[in-house]
MIKE-228704 format. One record per residue (C-alpha): residue number from 1; residue in one letter; y, z, x. Coordinates in Angstrom, 3 decimals, always signed. Each point is the difference from the previous one (the first is absolute). Layout:
<sites>
 num residu        Y        Z        X
 NUM      A        Y        Z        X
...
</sites>
This chain:
<sites>
 num residu        Y        Z        X
   1      M  +16.973  +30.377   +1.346
   2      P   +0.376   +2.462   +2.909
   3      S   +3.404   +0.185   +1.637
   4      I   +0.529   -1.422   +3.504
   5      A   +0.000   +3.542   +1.374
   6      E   -3.299   +0.788   -1.719
   7      Q   -1.586   -3.200   +1.331
   8      L   +1.144   +0.777   +3.540
   9      V   -1.221   +3.577   -0.297
  10      Q   -3.400   -1.059   -1.278
  11      W   -0.335   -2.315   +2.984
  12      A   +1.128   +2.711   +2.443
  13      H   -2.425   +2.603   -1.358
  14      E   -3.011   -2.300   -0.328
  15      Y   +0.312   -2.212   +3.072
  16      V   -2.751   +0.456   +2.580
  17      P   +1.305   -0.764   +3.521
  18      T   -1.911   -2.420   +2.195
  19      E   -0.441   +0.357   +3.741
  20      Q   +2.769   -2.578   +0.403
  21      D   +2.308   +2.140   -2.136
  22      L   -0.794   +3.095   +2.039
  23      A   +0.636   -1.885   +3.247
  24      L   +3.389   -1.061   -1.364
  25      S   +0.804   +3.610   -0.911
  26      R   -0.894   +1.204   +3.500
  27      R   +2.213   -2.620   +1.622
  28      A   +2.850   +0.708   -2.428
  29      L   -0.247   +3.704   +0.813
  30      Q   +0.153   -0.632   +3.751
  31      D   +2.823   -2.518   -0.211
  32      T   +2.148   +2.082   -2.354
  33      V   -0.445   +3.242   +1.945
  34      A   +0.850   -1.846   +3.230
  35      V   +3.260   -1.478   -1.298
  36      T   +0.924   +3.337   -1.603
  37      L   -0.468   +1.791   +3.316
  38      A   +2.123   -2.687   +1.669
  39      A   +2.929   +1.290   -2.089
  40      R   -0.193   +3.540   +1.397
  41      R   +3.288   -0.482   +1.822
  42      D   +1.733   -2.176   -2.584
  43      P   +3.367   +1.363   -1.220
  44      I   -1.222   -0.102   -3.614
  45      R   -2.084   +3.097   +0.711
  46      G   +3.140   +2.090   -0.134
  47      A   +0.654   -1.102   -3.576
  48      V   -3.434   +0.391   -1.569
  49      G   -0.731   +3.671   +0.619
  50      G   +0.529   +0.816   -3.661
  51      L   -2.558   -2.533   -1.255
  52      T   -3.629   +0.844   -0.711
  53      D   -2.717   -1.062   +2.417
  54      A   -0.627   -3.158   -2.029
  55      G   +3.663   -0.985   -0.057
  56      R   +0.633   +0.871   +3.633
  57      W   -3.089   -1.753   +1.353
  58      A   +0.533   -3.108   -2.141
  59      T   +3.604   -0.297   +1.196
  60      L   -1.094   +0.267   +3.632
  61      A   -2.874   -2.448   -0.532
  62      H   +2.492   -2.641   -1.133
  63      V   +3.154   +0.665   +2.013
  64      L   -1.030   -1.988   +3.101
  65      S   -1.183   -3.011   -2.059
  66      F   -3.376   +0.046   +1.760
  67      D   -2.189   +0.745   -3.057
  68      D   -2.529   -2.267   -1.718
  69      L   +0.739   -2.453   -2.825
  70      H   -1.992   -1.336   -2.952
  71      M   +1.036   -3.648   -0.159
  72      P   -0.813   -0.880   -3.667
  73      S   +2.083   +2.904   -1.330
  74      T   +2.560   +0.234   +2.851
  75      T   -0.579   +3.757   +0.206
  76      H   -0.385   +2.374   +2.925
  77      I   -3.123   +1.708   -1.287
  78      G   -0.687   +2.192   +3.036
  79      A   +3.428   +1.646   +0.053
  80      I   -0.444   +1.181   -3.608
  81      C   -3.699   +0.589   -0.477
  82      V   -1.039   +1.583   +3.301
  83      P   +2.716   +2.725   +0.083
  84      T   -0.484   +0.741   -3.703
  85      V   -3.732   +0.520   +0.295
  86      L   +0.280   +1.987   +3.233
  87      A   +2.625   +2.300   -1.520
  88      V   -2.286   +0.898   -2.924
  89      G   -3.209   +0.385   +1.999
  90      G   -1.683   -3.205   -1.121
  91      G   -2.124   -2.477   +1.890
  92      A   -1.088   -3.628   +0.158
  93      R   -1.012   -0.184   -3.656
  94      A   +3.427   +1.168   -1.199
  95      Y   +1.753   -2.332   +2.451
  96      L   -1.977   -3.029   -1.202
  97      G   +0.712   +0.852   -3.636
  98      A   +3.717   +0.290   +0.688
  99      A   +0.079   -3.080   +2.233
 100      G   -1.861   -2.068   -2.568
 101      V   +2.382   +1.031   -2.747
 102      M   +3.025   -0.726   +2.199
 103      A   -1.306   -3.440   +0.966
 104      R   -0.751   -0.900   -3.608
 105      L   +3.175   +1.432   -1.473
 106      G   +2.100   -1.763   +2.633
 107      T   -1.764   -3.262   -0.840
 108      V   +0.706   +0.539   -3.708
 109      L   +3.675   +0.457   +0.887
 110      G   -0.151   -3.297   +1.869
 111      W   +2.148   -1.816   +2.518
 112      S   +2.877   -0.423   -2.445
 113      H   +0.318   +3.804   -0.183
 114      Y   +0.291   +0.183   +3.785
 115      A   +2.306   -3.013   +0.209
 116      S   +2.361   +1.563   -2.539
 117      G   +0.675   +2.848   +2.428
 118      W   -2.476   +2.760   -0.829
 119      H   -1.678   +1.922   +2.844
 120      V   -3.543   -0.434   -1.289
 121      T   -1.436   +2.555   +2.408
 122      C   +1.877   +2.529   -2.134
 123      T   -0.382   -1.520   -3.457
 124      A   -3.754   -0.469   +0.356
 125      G   -0.254   +2.940   +2.383
 126      A   +1.023   +2.906   -2.241
 127      P   -2.710   -0.665   -2.636
 128      A   -2.542   -0.676   +2.761
 129      A   +0.900   +3.273   +1.703
 130      A   -0.611   +1.761   -3.316
 131      V   -3.500   -1.485   -0.052
 132      G   -0.717   +1.020   +3.595
 133      A   +1.183   +3.536   -0.646
 134      A   -1.868   +0.241   -3.305
 135      L   -3.279   -1.129   +1.592
 136      S   +0.536   +2.438   +2.869
 137      L   +0.581   +2.844   -2.467
 138      G   -3.070   -0.885   -2.066
 139      L   +1.872   -0.920   -3.181
 140      D   -1.892   -1.857   -2.727
 141      P   +0.905   -3.535   -1.179
 142      R   +2.207   +1.198   -2.874
 143      Q   +1.942   +2.253   +2.348
 144      T   +0.294   -2.739   +2.620
 145      A   +1.473   -2.395   -2.571
 146      A   +2.512   +2.673   -0.994
 147      A   +0.927   +0.456   +3.662
 148      I   +0.731   -3.716   +0.273
 149      A   +2.299   +0.272   -3.013
 150      L   +1.827   +2.965   +1.514
 151      A   +0.540   -1.990   +3.217
 152      V   +1.667   -2.893   -1.852
 153      P   +3.515   +1.539   +0.105
 154      A   -0.219   -0.035   +3.808
 155      A   -1.275   -3.593   +0.235
 156      G   +3.231   -1.372   +1.444
 157      G   +1.437   -1.058   +3.327
 158      V   +2.083   -3.068   +0.866
 159      Q   +0.274   -2.304   +2.982
 160      R   +3.697   +0.730   +0.505
 161      A   -1.237   +3.159   +1.715
 162      F   -1.607   -2.141   +2.724
 163      G   +1.552   +0.501   +3.417
 164      T   +0.886   +3.631   -0.746
 165      A   -1.840   +3.317   -0.160
 166      G   -0.168   -0.564   -3.754
 167      K   -2.838   -2.502   +0.438
 168      S   -2.499   +2.474   +1.394
 169      L   +1.318   +2.875   -2.086
 170      Q   -0.698   -2.013   -3.161
 171      V   -3.610   -0.220   +1.129
 172      G   -0.077   +3.759   +0.559
 173      F   +1.436   +0.621   -3.465
 174      A   -2.692   -2.192   -1.584
 175      A   -2.843   +1.856   +1.738
 176      E   +1.523   +3.351   -0.862
 177      A   +0.429   -0.989   -3.644
 178      G   -3.649   -0.976   -0.332
 179      V   -1.169   +3.343   +1.339
 180      R   +2.451   +1.844   -2.242
 181      A   -1.242   -1.913   -3.067
 182      A   -3.651   +0.788   +0.715
 183      R   +0.712   +3.674   +0.588
 184      L   +1.993   +0.231   -3.221
 185      V   -2.934   -1.413   -1.922
 186      A   -2.382   +2.388   +1.758
 187      S   +2.240   +2.802   -1.265
 188      G   -0.196   -1.222   -3.596
 189      A   +2.694   -2.672   -0.377
 190      D   -0.798   -3.147   -1.965
 191      A   +1.516   -3.462   -0.474
 192      D   -0.706   -3.274   -1.806
 193      P   -1.720   -2.509   +2.338
 194      R   +1.696   -2.846   -1.882
 195      A   +3.187   +0.964   +1.800
 196      L   -1.251   -2.182   +2.851
 197      D   -0.442   -2.992   -2.329
 198      Q   +3.542   +0.358   -1.311
 199      W   +1.390   +0.359   +3.518
 200      L   -1.872   -3.131   +1.151
 201      G   +1.678   -1.980   -2.747
 202      L   +3.406   +1.294   +1.031
 203      V   -0.404   -0.957   +3.670
 204      G   -1.638   -3.395   -0.512
 205      G   -3.684   +0.776   +0.523
 206      D   -2.703   -2.175   -1.553
 207      P   -3.068   +1.953   -1.232
 208      A   -1.925   -3.276   -0.146
 209      R   -0.122   +0.094   +3.799
 210      L   -2.035   +3.209   +0.034
 211      E   -3.317   -0.672   +1.767
 212      L   -2.434   +2.870   +0.339
 213      S   -2.807   -1.811   +1.816
 214      G   -0.441   -0.455   +3.727
 215      P   +0.235   +2.442   +2.909
 216      A   +2.067   +3.172   -0.115
 217      V   +2.955   -1.765   +1.650
 218      P   -0.182   -3.698   -0.918
 219      G   +1.024   -2.161   +2.927
 220      G   -0.143   +2.827   +2.521
 221      L   +2.911   +1.364   +2.011
 222      A   +2.291   -1.623   +2.544
 223      T   +0.613   +2.016   +3.170
 224      K   +3.269   -0.249   +1.886
 225      V   +0.090   -0.870   +3.681
 226      F   +3.749   +0.596   +0.354
 227      P   +2.024   +2.935   -1.443
 228      C   +2.123   -1.939   -2.485
 229      C   -0.113   -1.590   -3.453
 230      Y   -3.112   -2.046   -0.707
 231      S   +2.198   -3.066   -0.627
 232      M   +0.810   +0.066   +3.729
 233      Q   -3.589   +0.153   +1.266
 234      R   -0.673   -3.735   -0.291
 235      L   +3.428   -0.934   +1.350
 236      I   -0.422   +2.215   +3.057
 237      S   -3.555   -1.193   +0.620
 238      A   +1.157   -3.613   -0.118
 239      A   +3.139   +0.475   +2.111
 240      R   -1.967   +1.810   +2.710
 241      R   -1.690   -3.304   +0.763
 242      L   +3.119   -1.208   +1.796
 243      P   -0.897   -0.085   +3.692
 244      A   +0.542   +3.550   +1.208
 245      E   +1.516   -0.965   +3.315
 246      L   +2.576   -2.748   -0.230
 247      P   +1.520   -1.222   +3.275
 248      V   +3.053   +2.072   +0.910
 249      D   +2.292   -2.990   -0.507
 250      V   -1.368   -0.772   -3.502
 251      A   +1.376   +1.769   -3.062
 252      I   -0.749   -0.138   -3.706
 253      E   +2.846   -1.964   -1.522
 254      S   -1.054   +0.244   -3.644
 255      V   -2.838   +1.076   -2.264
 256      H   -0.791   -1.349   -3.463
 257      V   -2.323   +1.728   -2.475
 258      T   -1.491   -1.622   -3.099
 259      T   -1.996   +2.124   -2.443
 260      P   -0.423   +0.397   -3.787
 261      E   +2.764   +2.169   -1.468
 262      A   -2.498   +2.420   -1.577
 263      T   -1.365   +0.953   +3.415
 264      V   +3.268   +1.559   +1.121
 265      R   +1.010   +1.677   -3.275
 266      P   +0.267   +3.491   +1.609
 267      L   +1.956   -1.206   +3.044
 268      I   +3.467   +0.757   -1.333
 269      Y   +1.880   +0.405   +3.314
 270      D   +1.301   -3.208   +1.571
 271      R   +1.709   +1.773   +2.907
 272      P   -1.403   +3.528   +0.224
 273      Q   +1.991   +2.794   +1.623
 274      T   -2.520   +2.866   -0.054
 275      G   -3.649   +0.435   +0.895
 276      M   -1.033   +0.346   -3.644
 277      Q   +1.879   -3.163   -0.886
 278      G   -1.728   -1.731   +2.899
 279      Q   -3.358   +0.757   -1.673
 280      L   +1.164   -2.222   -2.874
 281      S   +1.613   -2.991   +1.690
 282      L   -1.375   -3.512   +0.389
 283      K   +2.319   -0.849   +2.855
 284      Y   -0.774   +3.202   +1.842
 285      A   -3.716   -0.770   -0.342
 286      I   +0.636   -3.108   +2.089
 287      A   +2.246   +1.792   +2.472
 288      T   -2.344   +2.920   +0.674
 289      A   -3.018   -2.310   +0.296
 290      M   +1.724   -2.122   +2.622
 291      L   +1.578   +2.893   +1.886
 292      D   -2.756   +2.609   -0.187
 293      C   -3.103   -2.193   -0.437
 294      S   -1.942   +2.870   -1.590
 295      P   +2.559   +1.995   -2.033
 296      D   -0.610   +3.746   -0.213
 297      F   +1.875   +3.053   -1.259
 298      D   +2.620   -0.407   +2.723
 299      S   +0.739   -3.488   -1.326
 300      F   +1.122   +1.448   -3.325
 301      T   +2.606   +2.466   +1.162
 302      T   +3.685   -0.475   -0.699
 303      A   +0.590   -0.551   +3.721
 304      A   -2.616   -2.756   +0.141
 305      V   +1.343   -1.770   -3.082
 306      N   +3.510   +0.003   +1.495
 307      R   -1.013   -1.369   +3.401
 308      P   +2.343   -2.878   +0.852
 309      A   -3.001   -2.227   +0.660
 310      A   -1.456   +0.788   -3.438
 311      Q   +3.311   -0.537   -1.784
 312      E   +0.466   -3.268   +1.874
 313      L   -3.455   -1.282   -0.950
 314      M   +0.601   +0.900   -3.642
 315      S   +3.243   -1.985   +0.075
 316      R   -1.952   -3.021   +1.277
 317      T   -2.697   +0.243   -2.691
 318      T   +0.196   -2.060   -3.165
 319      V   -2.237   +0.375   -3.039
 320      E   -1.273   -2.483   -2.566
 321      L   -1.685   +1.567   -3.025
 322      T   -2.156   -2.329   -2.057
 323      P   +0.089   +0.751   -3.745
 324      G   -2.575   +2.090   -1.800
 325      G   -3.037   +1.926   +1.075
 326      A   -1.610   +3.120   -1.382
 327      G   -0.977   +2.132   +2.960
 328      L   +0.896   +1.084   +3.503
 329      L   -2.524   -2.346   +1.634
 330      D   +0.492   -3.095   -2.137
 331      G   +0.011   -3.293   +1.870
 332      D   +0.726   +0.357   +3.691
 333      A   +2.770   +0.861   +2.404
 334      H   +1.333   -2.849   +2.143
 335      I   +2.122   +0.941   +3.004
 336      S   +1.634   -2.477   +2.372
 337      A   +2.187   +0.633   +3.021
 338      R   +2.240   -2.270   +2.037
 339      L   +0.289   +0.861   +3.703
 340      S   +2.891   -0.587   +2.360
 341      D   -2.027   -2.383   +2.165
 342      G   -0.224   -2.423   -2.909
 343      T   -3.554   +0.834   -0.991
 344      S   -1.091   +1.474   -3.305
 345      W   -2.816   +2.199   -1.235
 346      S   -1.476   +0.648   -3.438
 347      T   -2.862   +1.796   -1.686
 348      R   -1.403   +0.727   -3.457
 349      L   -1.943   +3.029   -1.179
 350      E   -1.655   +0.820   -3.314
 351      Q   -1.907   +3.259   +0.524
 352      P   +1.247   +2.570   +2.522
 353      P   -2.302   +2.453   +1.782
 354      G   -0.734   +2.967   -2.252
 355      S   -0.014   -2.015   -3.222
 356      P   -3.210   +0.256   -2.067
 357      A   -0.918   -3.482   +1.270
 358      R   +0.478   +1.102   +3.649
 359      P   -1.007   +3.673   +0.157
 360      L   +0.733   +2.019   +3.100
 361      T   -2.776   +0.744   +2.464
 362      E   -0.982   +3.509   +1.066
 363      S   +1.915   -0.611   +3.209
 364      D   +3.077   -0.992   -2.002
 365      F   -0.199   +3.211   -2.014
 366      R   -0.393   +2.097   +3.145
 367      G   +3.138   -1.593   +1.391
 368      K   +1.907   +0.655   -3.213
 369      F   -1.116   +3.628   -0.146
 370      L   +1.011   +0.542   +3.632
 371      S   +3.435   -1.442   -0.736
 372      C   +0.413   +2.708   -2.657
 373      G   -0.249   +2.711   +2.668
 374      P   -2.088   +0.705   +3.111
 375      D   -1.872   +2.759   -1.830
 376      V   -0.622   -1.977   -3.187
 377      P   -3.307   -1.656   +0.994
 378      G   -1.389   +3.445   +0.830
 379      L   +1.242   +1.460   -3.271
 380      L   -1.645   -2.850   -1.907
 381      A   -3.381   +0.449   +1.685
 382      D   -2.629   +0.846   -2.642
 383      L   +2.750   +0.166   -2.625
 384      D   -0.993   +0.880   -3.555
 385      W   +2.067   +0.976   -3.030
 386      P   +0.002   +3.801   +0.498
 387      T   +0.710   -0.424   +3.707
 388      A   +2.845   -2.423   -0.729
 389      A   +1.680   +2.497   -2.329
 390      S   -0.259   +2.713   +2.653
 391      I   +1.497   -2.290   +2.651
 392      L   +2.994   -0.887   -2.155
 393      K   +0.592   +3.638   -0.922
 394      S   -0.095   +0.937   +3.672
 395      E   +1.993   -2.899   +1.435
 396      L   +2.503   -0.329   -2.867
 397      P   +0.603   +3.500   -1.360
 398      A   +2.458   +0.529   -2.839
 399      G   +3.492   +1.199   +0.838
</sites>
C-alpha cells in the first residue's frame, strides 16, 4: 500500500482545479499579501533579515494574526503556502496542491494533536511547503514524496510560543524548511516517504482520517475580520453587540462569557501585558470589543492592552467553559453583561463574519485591505502570482 506521503503526492500531482478552487486561490493570494504588507513596520522585520524569502514572508504573514485559517485542520494555510509558492516562482496550481495537502494532513493529525499543544500550522505546514515548492520547481511525484520526507524533521512548533515572536517565527521556519527540502531533492537528495507515516504515529495522527476526495481545500477558508487569534473572532463579534453608546451615567459592572472549552484552546493569557499576548486573550477580546467597537491594529499594541479601562474590564469579566468540543467554532459563545443601572444584556453567536458559513463581501475585503495600509488596495489591483512575488521583493527586501 502506498505511504501517506505517496497518497498525498499522487493527489497533489493529479488534481485538476475547478473554478471554485481557482477563485479560492486568488482570494488567498490577495488576503495573504495584504496582511504580509501590513507587517512592513512590525519590529519582527529587524530579526528576520537572515531568513530566506519564504521564511521571512511567512513570518510576516503570520505575525499580526490577521491571516486566514482552515477550520477542520486548525491551520493557517495562507501564511505557509502563499509565501512558499511565491518564493519559488510557482502559481495557483502549486498553491492549491500545497494547501490541499496541508488541509488533509492537518485533518489526519486531528483535534487531539492541536489540543495537546502542537502548533499545527507548523507540523502540517512543513510537509505542505515541501509540496508547494516541489510543484513550483517541476519535481516529479517520487521527488515530491522525498521532499515531504526531508521536511519531517522540521515539522514541529508548540503553542507555548504563542504570545511571543516565536509563534510567527515557527511558521517562517516551517515554510523555509519545505523549500529547503524540495531544493535538496532537486539537487539529487533522496529520502524514504514512509518517514511521514512513522512521524504521524509518533505525534498522534490517524491515517484512517485521510480523505482525498472533495475540493482542493475541503471546507474552504475562514477570513479574519480582526487582527488577533481566530478564537477571539466570535467573542469580539458577539461582544460588539452591546449598545455602542451607553448613557454617561451607566457603566458595565460585570461581564460573563460561556463557551465550549475547545473554542478557546489557544487563548492562554488570562491577563495579558503585551500586544502579542492581547492577541491570545479571551478577556481582552471582550475588553477591546466593548472599548474599541471595531478592534484594529492599534487595539493590539502593548499600550492598548494596558489601558486602565481595558484592565478594569478584564477584571470584571468571568468565564465559564463548558466541557468538550473539537474545534474553534463548536457550539456558540454566550456573553451577558450587567449594567450599573440595574439592567442586563446578553447575546449568543455561532458563526462570526468571515467564517466559511458567513463569507466576507467584496466591500468587507476592501475595508480589510485598506486597513493593511493606504497603498495596499492599489498594490493588490490586478494581482497575480508573479506580480505578488515582485511586490513582496520590493516592499519587503532582505536585510
